[in-house]
DOVO-603858 format. One line per field, with one value per residue (C-alpha): residue number from 1; residue in three letters; x negated, y, z. Coordinates in nm, 3 decimals. Layout:
// residues N
num NUM:...;
residuo ALA:...;
east X:...;
north Y:...;
up Z:...;
END
This chain:
// residues 68
num 1:2:3:4:5:6:7:8:9:10:11:12:13:14:15:16:17:18:19:20:21:22:23:24:25:26:27:28:29:30:31:32:33:34:35:36:37:38:39:40:41:42:43:44:45:46:47:48:49:50:51:52:53:54:55:56:57:58:59:60:61:62:63:64:65:66:67:68;
residuo MET:ALA:ARG:ARG:THR:ALA:GLU:ASP:LEU:LYS:ASP:LEU:VAL:LYS:SER:VAL:ARG:GLY:ARG:SER:PHE:PRO:TYR:ASP:GLY:ARG:GLU:LEU:ALA:ARG:ARG:ASN:TRP:SER:SER:TYR:ASP:SER:ALA:GLN:VAL:ASN:GLU:ILE:ALA:ASP:ILE:LEU:GLU:THR:ILE:ARG:GLU:VAL:VAL:ASP:MET:ALA:ALA:SER:SER:LEU:PRO:PHE:PRO:ARG:PRO:THR;
east -12.055:-11.840:-12.120:-12.341:-12.070:-12.029:-12.411:-12.432:-12.152:-12.323:-12.649:-12.466:-12.307:-12.650:-12.805:-12.528:-12.524:-12.910:-12.881:-13.100:-12.823:-12.884:-12.589:-12.574:-12.304:-12.076:-11.983:-11.658:-11.369:-11.153:-10.790:-10.469:-10.315:-9.990:-9.946:-10.045:-9.785:-9.507:-9.584:-9.545:-9.212:-9.096:-9.223:-9.029:-8.720:-8.755:-8.805:-8.505:-8.312:-8.426:-8.319:-7.972:-7.922:-8.030:-7.802:-7.516:-7.590:-7.586:-7.291:-7.090:-7.147:-7.006:-6.680:-6.484:-6.324:-6.545:-6.398:-6.356;
north 7.811:7.907:7.809:8.050:8.316:8.279:8.300:8.607:8.763:8.672:8.827:9.149:9.174:9.142:9.412:9.650:9.583:9.626:9.947:9.810:9.816:10.097:10.345:10.703:10.885:11.132:11.469:11.494:11.592:11.876:11.812:12.018:11.919:12.113:11.885:11.580:11.675:11.718:11.410:11.211:11.368:11.262:10.925:10.894:11.021:10.759:10.481:10.576:10.584:10.249:10.117:10.277:10.100:9.757:9.783:9.897:9.594:9.359:9.518:9.472:9.112:9.039:8.852:9.077:9.403:9.726:10.030:10.309;
up 10.439:10.728:10.953:10.785:10.802:11.175:11.236:11.011:11.215:11.547:11.406:11.295:11.637:11.818:11.581:11.671:12.050:12.040:11.846:11.568:11.304:11.048:11.096:10.965:11.158:11.030:11.157:11.360:11.147:11.262:11.355:11.290:11.625:11.531:11.231:11.418:11.687:11.414:11.251:11.585:11.651:11.291:11.338:11.671:11.500:11.219:11.478:11.669:11.330:11.259:11.609:11.567:11.224:11.353:11.669:11.438:11.223:11.508:11.680:11.355:11.349:11.704:11.700:11.934:11.840:11.903:12.054:11.805;
END
């Protein structure tokens, strides 16, 4: 069964590369770049917050006293 699936995949790749695969393209979507930029900034802030929390947890488990 796996052998047949591999052959099917190989045939599919050949048809896509040979441009014989039936594909109906869709029109390009409009992007609200301002919203995208805001989302990226918020994502970076979330990642930095997560890193800070992980570093704080790791630092609290160290055996030596931390400066306050």
